[in-house]
C-alpha positions as CSV (number, residue, x, y, z in Angstrom):
1,M,-14.9,-8.8,23.1
2,Y,-11.0,-8.3,23.6
3,T,-10.5,-12.2,23.1
4,R,-12.7,-13.0,20.2
5,I,-11.1,-9.8,18.5
6,L,-7.7,-11.2,18.8
7,G,-9.1,-14.3,17.8
8,L,-10.5,-12.8,14.5
9,M,-7.3,-11.3,13.8
10,A,-5.2,-14.6,14.2
11,I,-7.6,-16.2,11.5
12,A,-7.3,-13.5,9.1
13,A,-3.3,-13.0,9.4
14,C,-3.8,-16.8,8.6
15,L,-5.7,-16.3,5.3
16,A,-3.2,-14.1,4.4
17,V,-0.5,-16.1,4.4
18,P,-0.2,-17.5,0.6
19,A,-0.8,-20.9,0.1
20,A,2.2,-22.9,-1.3
21,A,2.8,-21.3,-5.2
22,A,0.8,-23.0,-7.9
23,V,2.8,-24.6,-10.8
24,S,4.1,-22.4,-13.5
25,L,5.0,-22.9,-17.4
26,G,8.4,-22.1,-16.3
27,D,8.6,-25.3,-13.9
28,A,7.2,-27.3,-16.6
29,A,10.7,-27.3,-19.1
30,G,10.7,-30.1,-21.0
31,S,9.9,-32.4,-23.8
32,Y,6.5,-34.6,-23.7
33,T,4.6,-36.7,-26.3
34,I,1.3,-36.3,-26.2
35,S,-0.6,-39.7,-24.4
36,P,-4.1,-40.0,-26.4
37,A,-5.4,-42.4,-24.1
38,A,-5.4,-39.7,-21.3
39,S,-6.1,-36.6,-23.8
40,S,-9.3,-35.8,-25.8
41,I,-9.9,-33.8,-28.7
42,R,-13.6,-33.0,-28.9
43,F,-15.4,-30.3,-31.1
44,T,-18.6,-28.7,-31.2
45,V,-20.6,-26.9,-34.2
46,G,-23.8,-24.8,-33.3
47,K,-27.0,-24.9,-35.0
48,A,-29.4,-21.8,-35.7
49,G,-32.3,-21.9,-33.8
50,G,-29.9,-24.4,-31.0
51,G,-29.2,-27.7,-31.0
52,G,-26.1,-28.8,-33.6
53,F,-23.7,-31.9,-32.7
54,D,-20.7,-32.6,-30.5
55,G,-17.4,-34.8,-31.7
56,A,-14.1,-35.8,-30.9
57,F,-11.4,-37.2,-32.7
58,A,-9.9,-40.8,-31.4
59,R,-7.0,-40.7,-33.1
60,F,-3.9,-38.1,-32.9
61,K,-0.6,-37.7,-32.0
62,G,1.7,-34.9,-30.8
63,N,4.4,-33.5,-28.8
64,I,4.9,-30.4,-26.5
65,R,8.1,-28.7,-25.7
66,I,8.2,-26.5,-23.0
67,D,11.7,-23.9,-23.2
68,N,13.7,-23.7,-20.0
69,S,15.1,-20.8,-20.3
70,D,12.1,-18.8,-22.6
71,V,8.5,-20.7,-22.7
72,E,7.8,-18.3,-25.2
73,R,10.1,-20.4,-28.0
74,S,8.6,-23.6,-26.8
75,R,6.5,-25.6,-29.5
76,V,3.5,-28.0,-29.9
77,N,3.0,-29.8,-32.9
78,I,-0.3,-32.1,-33.1
79,T,-1.7,-34.4,-36.0
80,I,-5.2,-35.4,-36.3
81,F,-6.9,-38.4,-38.0
82,P,-9.7,-37.2,-39.3
83,E,-11.4,-40.6,-40.1
84,S,-11.5,-41.2,-36.4
85,V,-14.0,-38.7,-36.2
86,G,-16.6,-39.7,-33.9
87,T,-20.3,-38.0,-33.0
88,G,-21.9,-40.9,-31.7
89,Q,-24.3,-40.7,-34.7
90,S,-22.8,-43.1,-37.8
91,R,-24.7,-41.0,-40.5
92,I,-23.2,-37.8,-39.2
93,D,-19.4,-39.7,-39.0
94,A,-19.8,-40.7,-42.3
95,F,-20.6,-37.6,-43.4
96,L,-18.1,-36.0,-41.6
97,R,-15.7,-38.4,-43.0
98,S,-16.8,-37.8,-46.7
99,D,-15.4,-35.2,-49.2
100,A,-18.0,-33.2,-48.4
101,V,-16.4,-32.0,-44.8
102,F,-12.8,-33.6,-44.0
103,D,-12.2,-35.8,-47.1
104,A,-10.5,-38.2,-44.9
105,A,-9.4,-40.5,-47.8
106,N,-7.7,-37.7,-49.6
107,N,-6.4,-35.8,-46.4
108,P,-5.3,-38.6,-43.9
109,E,-4.1,-35.8,-41.6
110,I,-4.8,-32.3,-40.2
111,Q,-1.9,-30.8,-38.6
112,F,-1.0,-28.2,-36.1
113,R,2.2,-26.7,-35.6
114,S,3.1,-23.7,-33.6
115,T,4.8,-20.7,-34.6
116,S,4.7,-18.8,-31.3
117,V,3.4,-19.2,-27.6
118,N,2.9,-16.0,-25.8
119,R,2.7,-16.1,-22.1
120,T,-0.4,-14.5,-20.6
121,S,0.2,-15.5,-16.8
122,A,2.2,-18.1,-14.9
123,T,-0.3,-21.1,-16.0
124,T,-1.5,-19.9,-19.1
125,A,-0.4,-18.9,-22.9
126,V,-2.0,-17.9,-26.5
127,I,-0.3,-20.7,-28.5
128,A,-0.7,-19.4,-32.4
129,G,0.3,-21.5,-35.5
130,Q,-0.3,-23.2,-38.6
131,L,-3.3,-25.2,-39.0
132,T,-3.5,-27.4,-42.4
133,A,-6.7,-29.4,-43.4
134,R,-7.7,-30.7,-47.1
135,G,-4.7,-28.7,-48.4
136,K,-5.2,-25.8,-47.3
137,T,-3.1,-23.6,-44.3
138,F,-4.4,-20.5,-42.2
139,P,-3.0,-19.3,-39.1
140,E,-5.0,-20.1,-36.1
141,K,-4.8,-19.4,-32.2
142,F,-5.4,-21.6,-28.9
143,T,-5.7,-20.5,-25.4
144,A,-3.7,-23.0,-23.1
145,E,-3.9,-23.6,-19.5
146,L,-1.6,-25.6,-17.3
147,D,-3.9,-28.2,-15.6
148,G,-1.3,-30.3,-13.8
149,L,2.6,-31.3,-13.7
150,K,3.6,-34.2,-11.5
151,S,5.7,-37.3,-12.1
152,G,6.7,-36.4,-15.2
153,T,2.7,-35.7,-16.5
154,I,1.7,-32.6,-17.7
155,K,-1.7,-31.9,-18.5
156,F,-3.0,-28.6,-20.3
157,H,-6.9,-27.6,-21.4
158,V,-6.7,-25.9,-24.4
159,T,-9.8,-24.3,-26.1
160,G,-10.0,-22.2,-29.3
161,K,-12.6,-21.3,-32.5
162,V,-11.8,-22.2,-36.0
163,L,-13.9,-21.0,-39.2
164,R,-14.2,-24.0,-40.8
165,S,-14.8,-22.2,-44.2
166,R,-11.3,-21.4,-44.8
167,Y,-11.0,-25.0,-44.8
168,G,-13.4,-25.8,-47.7
169,M,-15.7,-27.7,-45.3
170,D,-18.4,-24.9,-45.2
171,V,-21.4,-26.9,-46.0
172,G,-24.5,-26.5,-44.4
173,T,-23.5,-23.1,-43.7
174,P,-25.8,-20.9,-42.4
175,L,-28.0,-23.4,-41.2
176,Y,-24.9,-24.8,-39.1
177,S,-22.1,-22.6,-37.6
178,N,-18.9,-21.6,-39.6
179,V,-17.3,-21.7,-36.1
180,V,-15.9,-24.9,-34.5
181,D,-15.5,-24.8,-30.7
182,F,-12.6,-26.9,-29.5
183,D,-12.2,-27.8,-26.3
184,M,-8.8,-30.0,-25.7
185,T,-7.1,-31.8,-22.8
186,L,-3.7,-32.4,-23.7
187,T,-1.8,-34.8,-21.4
188,G,1.5,-35.5,-22.3
189,K,4.6,-37.6,-20.8
190,R,7.9,-36.5,-20.3
191,G,10.6,-38.2,-22.5
């Protein structure tokens, strides 16, 4: 019995020893160019009674700069090309590109420019900034979590909600939700 208790104490002691520390935002300092091939910008629009549709943008570009001395002075800039929207349904894709929603012919870019980064833990932050779509600019916030850092590559999981009515894209409300849920994976290469 005594040997068994000592064995359990030894196992407990091993479990109490902290594992190697996780990579933190401070370790990620530097400038990165977002790699569209290794990234995704996905969104969901719900529908009353269930359903709705999911989509993604195939073309976008951007950069991330993480300040070495003060993570909160970091910057994120992203440009999305709305003509690249895809839902897997050609009729919906054409409608989203039309002047009823993105008006991609007259507004070929959607831009997000960060104004502040508020660190919420060693690996998470809230990114506030200005989102411009269809010639209208409003403040928006997104939550970012550091997903990995190795060999000059950084990966973030970013989520957020945007009210589409603010940007003149409220066609179909209230049947379709005014809230657009974003779920993004942004992978940057140091450079």
